[in-house]
C-alpha positions, -999 to +999 in steps of 0.1 A: -590+642-077-587+619-107-551+631-114-542+625-077-555+590-078-537+583-111-505+596-096-509+574-065-517+544-088-485+549-108-464+554-077-478+521-064-470+504-096-434+517-096-430+507-060-442+472-067-420+470-097-390+481-077-397+456-049-402+427-073-370+436-091-351+437-058-366+403-049-355+388-082-320+401-079-318+389-043-332+355-054-306+352-081-279+361-056-292+335-033-294+309-060-259+317-071-247+315-035-267+283-030-251+268-061-217+276-047-225+262-013-239+231-030-206+227-049-187+232-017-208+206+000-201+181-028-163+186-025-153+156-003-122+154+018-098+125+011-111+106+042-147+111+031-139+097-003-122+067+013-152+061+035-176+064+006-157+038-014-153+014+015-190+017+023-199+009-013-179-024-013-193-058-007-176-082+018-160-101-011-146-069-025-132-059+008-115-092+014-100-092-021-084-058-013-065-076+014-047-101-009-019-094-033-011-121-058+013-131-085+000-140-120+013-163-147+023-153-182+033-121-201-003-112-211-036-109-193-052-144-194-086-158-185-070-172-153-056-139-141-089-121-150-108-148-130-087-140-099-094-103-103-131-106-111-142-135-090-121-127-059-114-089-065-077-093-056-065-058-048-029-061-060-006-079-084+032-085-080+052-092-112+083-113-116+107-121-145+082-147-157+059-117-165+085-093-179+101-100-213+106-064-224+097-028-214+069-025-240+054-058-231+055-051-194+039-017-199+011-033-219+006-061-194+002-036-165-021-013-185-043-042-194-044-055-158-055-020-146-080-015-175-096-050-172-096-054-134-130-037-132-126-026-096-136+005-076-100+015-070-068+009-090-047-022-084-015-021-066+010-032-092+043-041-074+078-055-081+109-065-062+134-040-078+160-039-051+191-038-072+221-061-074+210-097-067+173-090-068+164-073-101+134-080-122+134-073-159+172-076-162+172-066-199+158-032-192+162-025-154+195-028-137+198-007-105+230-012-084+229-032-052+224-016-018+257-029-006+275-012-035+257+021-028+264+018+010+301+011+005+304+042-015+297+062+016+276+087-005+241+089+010+229+109-019+235+078-042+208+060-023+183+088-030+193+091-066+192+054-073+157+051-057+145+082-077+158+068-110+144+033-103+110+048-094+110+069-125+116+039-147+091+018-129+064+044-131+068+048-168+060+011-170+029+015-148+042+002-115+030+020-084+048+000-057+084-011-054+092-036-026+124-019-016+145-006+001+158-035+022+161-020+057+179-050+072+212-043+089+239-068+079+269-077+058+252-089+027+245-076-008+209-067-001+218-044+028+232-009+028+254-015+059+261-036+089+262-004+109+227+005+120+231+043+119+247+042+085+220+018+072+193+041+086+207+071+067+208+053+034+173+038+039+159+072+047+176+087+016+161+060-006+127+067+009+131+103-002+140+092-037+108+071-040+087+099-026+101+124-052+085+102-078+053+097-058+059+059-057+050+037-028+079+017-014+083-010+012+107-013+042+117-049+046+120-074+063+106-062+097+119-065+124+151-072+104+166-104+090+202-093+090+211-117+118+193-146+101+212-178+091+184-198+073+167-186+041+130-180+047+123-195+013+134-228+027+122-229+063+116-210+095+144-199+119+148-177+149+167-145+157+179-149+193+187-113+200+172-096+230+146-069+225+172-043+236+197-056+210+170-055+183+161-019+192+198-009+192+206-024+158+179-041+137+151-017+143+170+015+138+165+020+100+127+012+104+124+036+133+141+064+114+117+062+085+086+058+108+097+089+127+105+111+097+082+100+068+044+101+062+030+066+069+007+068+039+037+067+015+051+032+022+045-003+034+063-022+061+068-058+049+071-083+078+094-113+078+087-150+085+114-153+111+107-159+148+120-133+173+117-151+207+124-119+226+092-105+212+071-137+205+084-171+214+058-190+194+048-172+161+069-160+132+067-122+128+043-124+099+018-142+121+025-124+154+001-099+170+029-091+195+053-081+167+029-063+143+002-048+165+018-044+199+054-036+188+053-021+153+020-001+157+019+002+195+055+009+205+071+022+173+040+043+163+036+030+127+002+038+112+006+027+076+001-005+056+016-038+069+021-065+043+034-101+048+063-115+029+053-142+004+033-168+024+043-195-001+078-195+013+089-227+031+091-208+064+052-208+065+040-232+038+057-262+055+040-255+088+005-241+080-023-245+055-030-217+031-066-215+044-053-206+078-023-184+068-043-154+057-065-155+088-035-157+112-017-128+094-047-105+095-055-114+131-018-105+139-022-071+122-014-074+086-034-054+061-024-073+030-014-110+026+012-115-002+008-148-022+032-147-052+029-178-073+002-205-075-034-197-082-048-225-059-027-212-030-040-176-037-075-189-038-072-207-005-058-177+012-087-156+000-114-182+008-099-187+042-102-150+049-137-148+035-149-177+057-133-161+088-150-127+081-184-143+074-184-165+105-172-135+127-137-149+135-124-117+119-148-088+127-159-065+099-145-036+118-111-051+115-115-056+078-127-020+073-097-007+092-073-024+067-094-016+036-095+021+046-057+022+048-055+004+014-080+026-004-064+058+010-030+047-002-044+039-036-061+072-040-028+089-030-005+068-051-021+043-075-043+064-097-029+072-132 
């Protein structure tokens, strides 16, 4: 009887041991599985990352993302850092005044990015069109669009854009304000023929995308018919809407239809187009930007104004109101290229409009999400 009880006792011990071992193994398996699931849960989609960053921003940070400025000098200064830290300006455009040599330019850009102290990288842009509009002439010399267009070789547009983007990226730029998508007989345009111009513009877009660089189609809806320089004053393009669609819009439409909208900007001109809006220049026109560009043409990417310090706007509006009007029209970013007081006024005008409800926070978030998404895709080193 004693032996029977002992046998039962040991059987029970073995059974309990086996069950506990199985539980431990199963628990470990669950823990491992749980860890994996936890890791999976932590892996955010791009849109989730964008939302998290935007949600973490203050109102002042959001408004700053919607302004791109020029800075003075060839080094980072207290003034330029003040603009980046106090107003959180989201982008900087460089000119010849900032670019003495390749090494100096590379250091300036690296220092701007490192010292900006922002939640996302800066857009660092330049107007490197080629020909008449070249920055850093001692070390960057792309050919003009007209020269490329007259060659008849579409592949030259792609190769020129690719080479330009490659050189700019090595310096630290992440945005080039090119190609010019205007249709016309002048050095900044590929062609006066809309279909030909569209082929070259689309090829240039491919070149920039090969180097993962953001580019900008300008100057929407096209200034090829213009007779007055926007730097001096405002003027009107008297073409009908049908004429604009048949000629001026063709290069823009081709890229909008065939490329991903996250890869480029559309830069909007300061000319008036009475067939679309009889009162406002395109850069301040909701009809042009929201109804036509976004609504009819289907563009979903970033809209940026041309430099609002140009005479076409500066002679007729205050800087405090310019940014507000541009954003209300549909712009995501207001470009202010030269004077710190003007840049400050544009920012403060926007901030006041957001804080008093003139511009709803939902409208701001819409633009900032586009900006942050583009930066995560293109502006990170």
